[in-house]
Phi, psi and omega in degrees: 000101183270114188109118183240046176268210182304312183283308186297317183291315179296313181297316179297316180296320181291320176297322176296320178300329179279359175107004179271157174267119188238134172247118176266128183245143173206146180277357177272100184299325179296319179296315180296320178299317179294317180297323178296335178269000180086017180262125184275137177280348181225160173260120176213121183308126176086350186290314183302315181296319180293318180298311182299318181296320183279333171294316180298324180283347180088004181273343184232129179220168185227144180203163172258358188264097180296319184298314180297317180295322179298315182298331183270354191244149173266314180255127181239110178270135174256111183233039181276166183290146174232068186294157181284142171277177182299330181272002178097344179292154176283136177275111185257016184296324179293323178295318178297316181296314180297317180300317180297317180295317179298315181301318182288337185269351184298139181280148176300132178082355183272157173242134177231141174255114181266121187241121172291122173246331176297152175283118186227153176290157179303142181087001175296322178302321179295322178291323176297316179298317178300314181295321178299315180296326183291320188247356189289159167293118188296344180265006177249156179237160184202164168228156175245134180226166176234130179223080185298148179262148178231044184271133175261127178299135183100338177217031188295320181294315177298320180295325179288314186281335180226065186280163173291324180198160173240127182248127174231129175253119186226163179232009178211156178295326182294315178297318178298316181296319182293312182289326177296318178294320181299321182265004184305321181294342183265124181270099180200155177302133180253117178261114180253124183213186175281166185298316183296320179294321178296319178299318184288327181303318182293311180296320180294320180296310181295323180291323178293318179294321176298322178297318180297319180292314180296326179297312183290329177292319176297320179294326179296328178290325174296317179297319182297323182278340184251349182088007176285160183260107184298328180294322178286324177297316178298316180298314181297322177290315187294336179288346172286118185299335179287340182256305180084152186276334184293146180064028173243032177263111182290151179187206186270010178118157179269155179215212183086177185271347185268298188300306181299317182292313183291323178298311180298317181295323180291323176298313181293321178298317179299317179298321183297324182266005173094023177236127179271101183275073185300327180301315182289330176297321179291323176301315179296318180296315180300320181297320178290320181294332182297324178293318179294325179299319179295316180297319178298319179298318178296315182297318179296331182274337183254356182076289177238148180267329184304126177084354181283153176253121181239131180263127176253116178261111183101122181238336176289159184287343177202166179289163177065028172209159175254014183282122180249007182295128182056028181289126177301326180300316180293315180300314181295317180299318179296317180295323177294320178300321179295339178269009177090015181274143172265125185259129167248142187217152174211138173212139182299330186224347190259003187291328179300314179286325182294327180301330183286337186241338182254078184286145176086353178278156175259118182263129189248161185276345181205162177296333181287321176294321181293327183283337186300123177077009184276150176270343183197143172246132175244116172277109186255344177221133188272056173299143179303328180303325183281340178282347184244021182293148170279094188291332176295317178296318179300310183299317183298328185273348184276157176279320173229137186275059180255123184233111179258110182268092185285354181232012182051045183274338185249163180278115182303323180297318179293322180296318180296323179297329181275000000 
């Protein structure tokens, strides 16, 4: 498993849990050193216990040496980062570099199955195959496959072990047989297709879900202006089996490393092949406008922003993770700071990472400490902890009793009574 981030580490630990011998590789020596000591680089429920148990059993190990891991492995998953470039395209340079090293490290007479696990644009598999042929040991053989991940941060282990579906894109019977056997212990529909279709399934899935979120967020603004209840509108829509209830929770916008990045990459890919995917451009636009809508609401309620103290509760892009990449909470806090606002913040797990990017903010030990002396509280992530706050205590400690529930985590009737 080359790449030991959110996807690689969870996937590697879960494959080990299923009885396979897994080597997790990463070029970050500090991360590998910490993992060998049982220290997790990310917060994911259940991950630490699973990693420690499988290291103890001898099924899971960690290294920085791609060449050594390649020589010992039959199946090689590439799960390295594909961050967005300035134009929105995915940066695939790490995938190219890893592919070249793997090709050069293959043993004579050996067979390796190279599997894309990172989210990549269509035709990446063809480029991996080209690079493998260019640099490979000529006495070794290989296949390239695509096995997109559908893990949600905060429930990644459950998503791996009990998925809605497993997608494998293959170009040979041997590759299909290996991946089918690997996933045999997991009871879920298996979609077997060609490599390009598998690549497209991941981008299409994330873009569709992002569309669903932007639609309900746009609808929430209509509700806000008319006095309708977005939670009831969502419920009424979601009971239609053709629509479904999931991803119809209105809020301040979607974040994380998948939806914004994959949406942007899919838009750029479409442009590259000559199709203007205007629908997805609007989805992206609505998501950005939602953050501005929240700031405008705060400003209208406080008169002026300069010199005000605003408390941001929740910094991760969603609950049950410490991931702050593309987090709406961070974006909103930064924009408020530019307007002269002093930010106080609290998050159960994301403050260590937030300190590195949200300069000048005051990070607090509890939501109550964060609320003290504040002119406004913004709930930016719907951690369960925030749904159980002593709101009377919160109100009493604030300078002005303004509470902006950016995730509809609290009961509006109860808030009005207070």
